[in-house]
Backbone as CSV, one residue per row, in Angstrom:
resi,resn,N_x,N_y,N_z,CA_x,CA_y,CA_z,C_x,C_y,C_z
1,UNK,22.270,26.823,-2.922,23.203,25.930,-2.249,24.382,26.750,-1.730
2,UNK,24.904,26.333,-0.555,25.986,27.073,0.090,27.228,26.201,0.185
3,UNK,28.371,26.745,-0.214,29.674,26.111,-0.035,30.434,26.976,0.956
4,UNK,30.787,26.413,2.117,31.277,27.256,3.201,32.347,26.555,4.029
5,UNK,33.389,27.310,4.380,34.409,26.842,5.314,33.803,26.865,6.717
6,UNK,34.213,25.934,7.576,33.673,25.953,8.939,34.302,27.063,9.771
7,UNK,35.472,27.547,9.354,36.115,28.648,10.079,35.795,29.958,9.373
8,UNK,35.076,30.825,10.074,34.681,32.110,9.516,35.192,33.241,10.399
9,UNK,35.358,34.397,9.800,35.668,35.585,10.593,34.382,36.030,11.282
10,UNK,34.477,36.390,12.537,33.281,36.810,13.256,32.939,35.864,14.386
11,UNK,31.762,36.026,14.957,31.374,35.270,16.144,30.909,33.860,15.828
12,UNK,30.358,33.634,14.641,29.843,32.316,14.274,30.865,31.535,13.458
13,UNK,30.847,30.198,13.624,31.578,29.368,12.682,30.616,28.976,11.557
14,UNK,31.129,28.277,10.557,30.303,27.950,9.399,29.092,27.102,9.730
15,UNK,29.253,26.183,10.665,28.143,25.303,11.034,27.044,26.092,11.734
16,UNK,27.445,26.960,12.647,26.461,27.796,13.341,25.761,28.734,12.358
17,UNK,26.515,29.236,11.379,25.920,30.105,10.364,24.888,29.338,9.541
18,UNK,25.209,28.083,9.207,24.271,27.268,8.431,22.983,27.020,9.210
19,UNK,23.111,26.779,10.508,21.926,26.573,11.348,21.061,27.829,11.348
20,UNK,21.711,29.002,11.456,20.969,30.264,11.444,20.268,30.468,10.104
21,UNK,20.960,30.151,9.018,20.366,30.293,7.682,19.176,29.358,7.522
22,UNK,19.308,28.144,8.048,18.233,27.156,7.893,16.995,27.496,8.716
23,UNK,17.144,28.377,9.683,15.947,28.832,10.393,15.048,29.619,9.446
24,UNK,15.680,30.355,8.530,14.933,31.143,7.550,14.653,30.348,6.277
25,UNK,15.603,29.480,5.920,15.474,28.671,4.701,15.668,27.203,5.071
26,UNK,14.620,26.541,5.554,14.740,25.154,6.021,15.376,24.230,4.976
27,UNK,16.296,23.396,5.455,16.977,22.399,4.624,17.769,23.025,3.478
28,UNK,18.210,24.251,3.673,19.075,24.867,2.667,20.307,23.990,2.469
29,UNK,20.592,23.530,1.241,21.754,22.657,1.009,23.059,23.363,1.373
30,UNK,23.892,22.686,2.160,25.166,23.253,2.602,26.275,22.214,2.467
31,UNK,27.385,22.635,1.913,28.576,21.792,1.863,29.668,22.505,2.649
32,UNK,30.119,21.850,3.714,31.173,22.409,4.560,32.509,21.779,4.188
33,UNK,33.542,22.577,4.229,34.888,22.035,4.066,35.780,22.694,5.109
34,UNK,36.797,21.970,5.546,37.633,22.517,6.611,38.966,21.799,6.692
35,UNK,39.969,22.542,7.105,41.262,21.949,7.434,41.440,21.909,8.946
36,UNK,40.468,22.477,9.674,40.552,22.569,11.127,40.293,21.216,11.785
37,UNK,41.052,20.937,12.840,40.835,19.716,13.617,40.663,20.107,15.079
38,UNK,39.595,20.825,15.325,39.318,21.369,16.649,38.018,20.763,17.166
39,UNK,38.039,20.303,18.415,36.847,19.697,19.004,35.624,20.602,18.890
40,UNK,35.840,21.914,18.950,34.713,22.853,18.949,33.874,22.729,17.681
41,UNK,34.519,22.495,16.540,33.776,22.375,15.283,32.987,21.070,15.234
42,UNK,33.603,19.992,15.705,32.903,18.706,15.718,31.737,18.744,16.699
43,UNK,31.950,19.436,17.809,30.879,19.572,18.804,29.731,20.410,18.231
44,UNK,30.078,21.474,17.517,29.053,22.326,16.905,28.247,21.540,15.881
45,UNK,28.930,20.703,15.101,28.224,19.914,14.090,27.280,18.912,14.749
46,UNK,27.748,18.275,15.813,26.912,17.287,16.501,25.673,17.938,17.100
47,UNK,25.845,19.133,17.672,24.724,19.822,18.307,23.787,20.465,17.284
48,UNK,24.283,20.666,16.058,23.471,21.349,15.043,22.262,20.522,14.621
49,UNK,22.384,19.207,14.696,21.267,18.346,14.314,20.995,18.329,12.820
50,UNK,22.017,18.603,12.012,21.855,18.597,10.554,21.748,17.155,10.073
51,UNK,20.655,16.828,9.402,20.376,15.444,9.028,20.436,15.191,7.528
52,UNK,20.176,16.201,6.727,20.127,15.992,5.279,20.544,17.268,4.553
53,UNK,20.649,17.165,3.223,21.010,18.308,2.385,22.349,18.921,2.820
54,UNK,23.349,18.067,3.043,24.639,18.596,3.489,25.774,17.655,3.095
55,UNK,26.995,18.183,3.187,28.217,17.383,3.129,29.245,18.087,4.002
56,UNK,30.121,17.305,4.614,31.164,17.858,5.482,32.444,17.104,5.148
57,UNK,33.388,17.790,4.524,34.600,17.129,4.035,35.843,17.902,4.454
58,UNK,36.974,17.208,4.410,38.251,17.836,4.742,38.814,18.569,3.531
59,UNK,39.299,19.774,3.782,39.927,20.553,2.722,41.212,19.874,2.242
60,UNK,41.831,19.095,3.139,43.093,18.440,2.806,42.906,17.196,1.938
61,UNK,41.667,16.769,1.719,41.403,15.595,0.883,41.807,15.901,-0.561
62,UNK,42.754,15.126,-1.092,43.262,15.427,-2.435,42.196,15.230,-3.514
63,UNK,41.114,14.533,-3.185,40.028,14.325,-4.141,39.001,15.453,-4.114
64,UNK,39.177,16.406,-3.196,38.161,17.437,-3.000,37.784,18.185,-4.280
65,UNK,38.750,18.616,-5.111,38.351,19.346,-6.331,37.368,18.569,-7.200
66,UNK,37.558,17.256,-7.281,36.659,16.439,-8.102,35.357,16.105,-7.377
67,UNK,35.349,16.277,-6.049,34.179,15.911,-5.257,33.171,17.041,-5.124
68,UNK,33.625,18.286,-5.256,32.781,19.434,-4.927,31.455,19.431,-5.678
69,UNK,31.506,19.342,-6.998,30.267,19.420,-7.784,29.319,18.273,-7.450
70,UNK,29.796,17.003,-7.402,28.888,15.916,-7.007,28.308,16.102,-5.606
71,UNK,29.122,16.616,-4.674,28.627,16.833,-3.313,27.557,17.921,-3.286
72,UNK,27.764,18.971,-4.055,26.759,20.033,-4.136,25.446,19.488,-4.700
73,UNK,25.553,18.662,-5.729,24.352,18.078,-6.333,23.636,17.162,-5.346
74,UNK,24.422,16.351,-4.632,23.818,15.444,-3.655,23.118,16.226,-2.542
75,UNK,23.739,17.330,-2.106,23.127,18.148,-1.059,21.803,18.735,-1.543
76,UNK,21.787,19.202,-2.785,20.552,19.747,-3.360,19.476,18.669,-3.426
77,UNK,19.893,17.423,-3.701,18.947,16.309,-3.808,18.515,15.760,-2.448
78,UNK,19.059,16.343,-1.365,18.610,15.947,-0.033,19.469,14.919,0.665
79,UNK,20.569,14.525,0.036,21.426,13.525,0.665,22.407,14.182,1.632
80,UNK,22.977,13.358,2.485,23.976,13.827,3.431,25.239,12.999,3.320
81,UNK,26.387,13.645,3.475,27.666,12.934,3.427,28.619,13.575,4.415
82,UNK,29.340,12.727,5.153,30.367,13.223,6.064,31.623,12.392,5.864
83,UNK,32.742,13.066,5.746,34.025,12.392,5.582,34.217,11.394,6.729
84,UNK,34.611,10.152,6.440,34.758,9.142,7.500,35.675,9.586,8.635
85,UNK,36.738,10.305,8.305,37.652,10.772,9.348,36.976,11.814,10.233
86,UNK,36.175,12.681,9.622,35.437,13.681,10.395,34.386,13.000,11.263
87,UNK,33.699,12.012,10.701,32.696,11.265,11.469,33.330,10.610,12.688
88,UNK,34.526,10.063,12.504,35.236,9.436,13.617,35.542,10.452,14.707
89,UNK,35.960,11.651,14.305,36.275,12.694,15.285,35.007,13.216,15.972
90,UNK,33.906,13.305,15.233,32.637,13.733,15.832,32.226,12.754,16.930
91,UNK,32.359,11.461,16.641,31.993,10.447,17.629,32.963,10.450,18.805
92,UNK,34.223,10.734,18.527,35.222,10.823,19.596,34.878,11.955,20.557
93,UNK,34.478,13.096,20.001,34.089,14.238,20.828,32.806,13.928,21.592
94,UNK,31.860,13.255,20.933,30.621,12.865,21.616,30.925,11.995,22.827
95,UNK,31.790,11.015,22.628,32.138,10.107,23.718,32.844,10.859,24.838
96,UNK,33.711,11.776,24.455,34.423,12.579,25.447,33.436,13.395,26.279
97,UNK,32.454,14.001,25.603,31.472,14.827,26.306,30.589,13.988,27.224
98,UNK,30.230,12.790,26.759,29.346,11.939,27.551,30.047,11.349,28.765
99,UNK,31.379,11.316,28.714,32.140,10.752,29.825,33.087,11.798,30.422
100,UNK,32.666,13.059,30.408,33.491,14.126,30.964,33.683,13.886,32.461
101,UNK,34.926,13.775,32.914,35.183,13.452,34.328,34.494,14.383,35.317
102,UNK,34.510,15.690,35.051,33.920,16.632,36.004,32.424,16.418,36.182
103,UNK,31.751,15.972,35.123,30.306,15.776,35.203,29.929,14.632,36.137
104,UNK,30.904,13.801,36.492,30.647,12.681,37.397,30.803,13.078,38.862
105,UNK,31.275,14.303,39.096,31.533,14.764,40.458,30.468,15.744,40.922
106,UNK,30.279,15.800,42.243,29.396,16.801,42.825,30.112,18.153,42.819
107,UNK,29.366,19.258,42.928,29.971,20.591,42.816,31.174,20.824,43.724
108,UNK,31.083,20.419,45.002,32.216,20.638,45.906,33.424,19.803,45.495
109,UNK,33.169,18.620,44.944,34.258,17.763,44.471,34.914,18.356,43.228
110,UNK,34.120,18.998,42.383,34.667,19.646,41.191,35.646,20.754,41.576
111,UNK,35.278,21.524,42.603,36.147,22.613,43.066,37.480,22.055,43.551
112,UNK,37.411,21.008,44.362,38.632,20.397,44.895,39.461,19.786,43.769
113,UNK,38.808,19.139,42.812,39.525,18.504,41.701,40.305,19.534,40.894
114,UNK,39.703,20.695,40.662,40.402,21.746,39.905,41.632,22.243,40.661
115,UNK,41.499,22.400,41.969,42.639,22.847,42.778,43.716,21.774,42.828
116,UNK,43.279,20.531,42.939,44.214,19.410,42.946,45.017,19.394,41.645
117,UNK,44.328,19.638,40.526,44.987,19.625,39.221,45.985,20.766,39.071
118,UNK,45.813,21.825,39.856,46.749,22.949,39.827,48.004,22.670,40.648
119,UNK,48.025,21.503,41.319,49.192,21.131,42.105,49.135,21.571,43.556
120,UNK,47.972,22.011,44.015,47.845,22.455,45.396,47.822,21.261,46.342
121,UNK,48.404,21.429,47.530,48.383,20.374,48.540,47.032,20.364,49.242
122,UNK,46.781,19.285,49.983,45.529,19.210,50.738,45.414,20.367,51.729
123,UNK,46.531,20.707,52.358,46.518,21.804,53.324,46.199,23.132,52.641
124,UNK,46.773,23.359,51.467,46.507,24.596,50.730,45.047,24.670,50.283
125,UNK,44.520,23.527,49.832,43.115,23.494,49.407,42.199,23.755,50.596
126,UNK,42.517,23.125,51.731,41.702,23.314,52.936,41.697,24.780,53.354
127,UNK,42.863,25.410,53.308,42.960,26.826,53.679,42.154,27.693,52.725
128,UNK,42.277,27.418,51.431,41.558,28.207,50.428,40.043,28.086,50.609
129,UNK,39.588,26.891,50.987,38.147,26.660,51.116,37.621,26.920,52.526
130,UNK,38.526,27.262,53.444,38.088,27.612,54.790,37.893,26.438,55.723
131,UNK,38.530,25.291,55.432,38.450,24.136,56.322,39.649,24.138,57.269
132,UNK,39.398,23.864,58.535,40.490,23.821,59.505,41.282,22.524,59.420
133,UNK,40.605,21.458,59.044,41.228,20.130,59.042,41.451,19.671,57.601
134,UNK,42.714,19.470,57.228,43.008,19.056,55.856,42.510,17.645,55.564
135,UNK,42.158,16.893,56.637,41.636,15.546,56.415,40.287,15.584,55.698
136,UNK,39.595,16.708,55.811,38.344,16.877,55.064,38.622,16.784,53.568
137,UNK,39.717,17.420,53.142,40.090,17.388,51.727,40.547,15.989,51.331
138,UNK,41.222,15.304,52.241,41.650,13.929,51.959,40.448,13.039,51.673
139,UNK,39.375,13.245,52.433,38.167,12.445,52.223,37.520,12.785,50.877
140,UNK,37.523,14.074,50.529,36.972,14.477,49.228,37.824,13.885,48.104
141,UNK,39.150,13.944,48.277,40.037,13.345,47.278,39.717,11.869,47.084
142,UNK,39.488,11.183,48.195,39.174,9.760,48.116,37.926,9.498,47.299
143,UNK,36.923,10.367,47.452,35.694,10.211,46.679,35.943,10.484,45.198
144,UNK,36.778,11.477,44.917,37.126,11.789,43.524,37.844,10.603,42.889
145,UNK,38.827,10.053,43.610,39.581,8.913,43.078,38.666,7.717,42.831
146,UNK,37.738,7.479,43.766,36.824,6.344,43.626,35.918,6.527,42.411
147,UNK,35.415,7.742,42.237,34.520,8.018,41.113,35.235,7.851,39.780
148,UNK,36.498,8.254,39.734,37.271,8.186,38.493,38.044,6.877,38.342
149,UNK,37.859,5.948,39.276,38.522,4.654,39.174,40.015,4.708,39.424
150,UNK,40.445,5.619,40.292,41.877,5.800,40.555,42.304,5.245,41.909
151,UNK,41.394,4.584,42.603,41.679,4.130,43.966,42.007,2.647,44.025
152,UNK,42.794,2.154,43.075,43.175,0.746,43.085,44.243,0.497,44.141
153,UNK,44.407,-0.762,44.505,45.331,-1.118,45.585,46.784,-0.760,45.276
154,UNK,47.144,-0.789,43.981,48.543,-0.536,43.624,48.789,0.912,43.197
155,UNK,47.861,1.804,43.546,48.006,3.212,43.186,48.184,4.045,44.448
156,UNK,49.353,4.696,44.586,49.554,5.519,45.771,48.999,6.921,45.541
157,UNK,49.046,7.740,46.583,48.437,9.064,46.545,49.038,9.952,45.458
158,UNK,50.364,9.932,45.320,51.004,10.798,44.329,50.594,10.418,42.912
159,UNK,50.539,9.120,42.650,50.138,8.654,41.319,48.680,9.010,41.056
160,UNK,47.831,8.812,42.066,46.408,9.123,41.910,46.204,10.609,41.624
161,UNK,46.940,11.466,42.324,46.826,12.911,42.104,47.269,13.277,40.691
162,UNK,48.365,12.672,40.250,48.866,12.955,38.905,47.859,12.519,37.851
163,UNK,47.306,11.330,38.032,46.337,10.818,37.062,45.049,11.639,37.079
164,UNK,44.647,12.092,38.258,43.457,12.947,38.345,43.682,14.242,37.570
165,UNK,44.892,14.799,37.678,45.215,16.026,36.947,45.184,15.782,35.442
166,UNK,45.646,14.607,35.014,45.629,14.262,33.586,44.192,14.141,33.090
167,UNK,43.336,13.486,33.871,41.927,13.360,33.491,41.288,14.731,33.310
168,UNK,41.591,15.625,34.244,40.995,16.954,34.183,41.532,17.734,32.986
169,UNK,42.821,17.577,32.691,43.431,18.304,31.574,42.908,17.820,30.228
170,UNK,42.685,16.513,30.104,42.224,15.954,28.828,40.711,15.988,28.697
171,UNK,40.009,16.068,29.838,38.555,16.109,29.793,37.916,14.786,29.425
172,UNK,38.619,13.672,29.679,38.031,12.369,29.367,38.494,11.336,30.382
173,UNK,37.692,10.282,30.526,38.046,9.214,31.444,39.170,8.372,30.851
174,UNK,40.112,8.009,31.692,41.247,7.182,31.285,41.381,6.050,32.291
175,UNK,41.614,4.853,31.783,41.802,3.692,32.654,43.251,3.231,32.564
176,UNK,43.877,3.061,33.724,45.246,2.547,33.760,45.223,1.101,34.241
177,UNK,45.924,0.218,33.519,45.968,-1.173,33.957,47.066,-1.361,35.003
178,UNK,47.268,-2.592,35.455,48.235,-2.865,36.516,49.665,-2.575,36.092
179,UNK,49.908,-2.567,34.784,51.247,-2.269,34.275,51.460,-0.769,34.076
180,UNK,50.417,0.015,34.341,50.531,1.458,34.187,50.229,1.965,32.795
181,UNK,49.751,1.075,31.903,49.409,1.515,30.552,48.016,2.136,30.559
182,UNK,47.876,3.236,29.830,46.620,3.990,29.832,45.737,3.600,28.654
183,UNK,44.419,3.555,28.911,43.443,3.217,27.882,42.293,4.222,27.921
184,UNK,41.749,4.528,26.745,40.576,5.388,26.633,39.559,4.698,25.734
185,UNK,38.330,5.170,25.763,37.300,4.595,24.909,37.299,5.279,23.548
186,UNK,37.198,4.466,22.484,37.128,5.033,21.142,35.682,5.338,20.787
187,UNK,35.444,5.715,19.517,34.096,6.122,19.115,33.085,4.991,19.190
188,UNK,33.562,3.735,19.279,32.656,2.586,19.410,32.451,2.184,20.864
189,UNK,33.088,2.924,21.773,32.956,2.612,23.189,33.895,1.523,23.657
190,UNK,34.880,1.154,22.826,35.834,0.109,23.187,37.095,0.741,23.775
191,UNK,37.681,0.066,24.770,38.891,0.578,25.405,40.102,0.279,24.529
192,UNK,40.832,1.334,24.178,42.016,1.201,23.322,43.172,1.961,23.965
193,UNK,44.395,1.603,23.566,45.575,2.272,24.115,45.502,3.770,23.829
194,UNK,45.837,4.557,24.832,45.752,6.017,24.724,46.957,6.568,23.984
195,UNK,46.700,7.381,22.957,47.767,8.056,22.223,47.894,9.472,22.781
196,UNK,48.944,9.709,23.546,49.107,10.989,24.231,49.183,12.141,23.244
197,UNK,49.901,11.943,22.130,50.067,13.043,21.178,48.733,13.462,20.575
198,UNK,47.804,12.504,20.413,46.486,12.836,19.866,45.657,13.608,20.884
199,UNK,45.826,13.265,22.160,45.031,13.902,23.209,45.323,15.386,23.332
200,UNK,46.569,15.774,23.051,46.957,17.165,23.250,47.194,17.903,21.940
201,UNK,46.688,17.364,20.826,46.957,18.010,19.544,46.257,19.345,19.402
202,UNK,45.190,19.559,20.194,44.463,20.829,20.081,44.866,21.835,21.144
203,UNK,45.861,21.459,21.963,46.260,22.377,23.036,47.061,23.541,22.470
């Protein structure tokens, strides 16, 4: 049985190391613990496909010292356990990945969106991409806004550009209501008020 932090020195994190070990020793019991709150670890766990003989808990859990031995035994017996808070974050990352704004755009639109997010004007983008008429970029912007739901009647160009930059920076779809309040989808797919401080906690 393996007891391992998800943050390791070297190229692999603990989850990736466990996957590599399980290639040689299938279903090797592993208990992960971590204080890290980084999307990369939750994404690695989701992609690992670990289904049994494991536990994933927070190092900050004050019950952890009393939980370790039972968790190790459960992992050996083939059971799986994930801390509810970690499970919530795994699902949050899954939802973010499934609704990544850039993935909804065509390649040329992705290029323009990145430049737009850098604060470049339509004329600057047109020059950079070799277009003589900046109206070409305006049309691309319009398609980006439509795809991301930013082309409402009460949204002007400056607001749409700002919101597009926010979507690109956070990597998730955001819906603004008529009052300007922002909403995002939670792990259950329900629209909830967006907590800005949570969105940028890993920056």
